[in-house]
C-alpha positions as CSV (number, residue, x, y, z in Angstrom):
1,M,10.3,99.6,184.1
2,P,9.7,96.1,182.9
3,D,9.0,93.3,185.4
4,Y,11.4,90.5,184.4
5,P,10.5,86.9,185.4
6,V,12.7,84.6,187.4
7,I,13.8,81.7,185.1
8,E,15.3,78.4,186.1
9,A,18.6,78.5,184.3
10,A,19.9,75.1,185.5
11,P,19.2,72.7,188.4
12,G,19.6,74.9,191.5
13,V,20.2,78.1,189.5
14,T,17.8,80.9,188.8
15,R,18.3,83.9,186.6
16,Q,16.5,87.3,186.5
17,V,17.2,90.1,184.2
18,L,17.3,93.3,186.3
19,A,17.7,95.9,183.5
20,D,18.6,96.0,179.8
21,S,19.3,98.1,176.8
22,P,20.8,97.1,173.5
23,Q,24.3,98.0,174.8
24,L,24.1,96.6,178.4
25,M,22.3,94.1,180.5
26,T,22.3,93.4,184.2
27,V,21.3,90.0,185.5
28,A,21.0,88.3,188.9
29,F,21.9,84.6,189.3
30,T,21.0,82.8,192.5
31,F,22.7,79.4,193.2
32,E,22.0,76.7,195.7
33,A,25.0,75.0,197.2
34,G,26.4,72.4,194.8
35,A,24.7,73.9,191.7
36,E,26.8,74.5,188.6
37,G,27.0,77.1,185.9
38,A,28.2,74.9,183.0
39,L,31.3,75.7,181.2
40,H,30.4,78.0,178.2
41,D,31.5,81.0,176.3
42,H,29.8,83.9,174.5
43,P,30.8,86.9,172.5
44,H,29.7,89.3,175.2
45,V,32.1,90.9,177.7
46,Q,30.8,89.9,181.2
47,A,31.5,91.7,184.5
48,T,30.5,89.7,187.6
49,Y,30.0,90.9,191.2
50,V,29.6,88.3,194.0
51,E,26.9,89.6,196.3
52,S,26.8,86.5,198.6
53,G,28.0,82.9,198.7
54,R,31.2,81.3,197.6
55,F,32.0,79.9,194.1
56,A,34.8,78.0,192.4
57,F,35.0,79.9,189.2
58,T,37.0,78.8,186.1
59,I,37.9,81.3,183.4
60,A,40.0,80.2,180.4
61,G,41.3,77.1,182.4
62,Q,42.2,79.0,185.6
63,E,40.2,78.3,188.7
64,S,39.7,80.7,191.6
65,V,37.5,80.8,194.7
66,V,35.5,84.0,195.0
67,G,33.2,85.3,197.7
68,P,31.2,88.3,198.8
69,G,32.5,91.6,197.4
70,D,34.7,90.0,194.8
71,S,34.3,91.1,191.2
72,F,36.0,90.2,187.9
73,V,35.7,90.6,184.1
74,I,35.4,87.7,181.7
75,P,36.6,88.6,178.2
76,S,34.6,87.9,175.0
77,G,34.9,84.3,174.0
78,A,36.7,83.1,177.2
79,P,35.3,79.7,178.3
80,H,34.0,80.0,181.9
81,G,31.8,78.3,184.4
82,C,31.3,77.9,188.2
83,R,30.5,75.5,191.0
84,C,28.6,76.9,194.0
85,L,30.4,76.1,197.3
86,E,28.0,78.1,199.5
87,A,24.6,79.2,198.4
88,G,24.6,82.8,197.0
89,R,23.9,85.3,194.4
90,M,26.0,87.0,191.7
91,I,25.2,90.0,189.6
92,D,26.4,89.9,186.0
93,S,26.6,92.7,183.5
94,F,26.9,91.9,179.8
95,T,27.9,94.2,176.9
96,P,26.2,94.1,174.5
97,R,22.9,92.8,175.9
98,R,22.3,89.0,175.9
99,D,19.2,88.8,173.7
100,D,19.0,85.1,174.4
101,F,18.0,86.0,178.0
102,L,14.9,88.0,176.9
């Protein structure tokens, strides 16, 4: 299995691909408290699982606070982003694979 590097994705945010194939990719994101995942969108469907921490997550203009054990799906093209309230880690899956992360 490939050994994927840990990448600084934004200030206080790291990203590491855990597994990938052309149809699916799993990625871990680690956030320091106060760090942000900038509002963005992409054509991939994204499923997110909150492993630890607390996040204010905005999807298509609606904000929710999520914490450990929460999961949700972000539709293709939906603007989304987050603010980390308590340091933590999220596991994201993307279909198809995010080639820009390789």
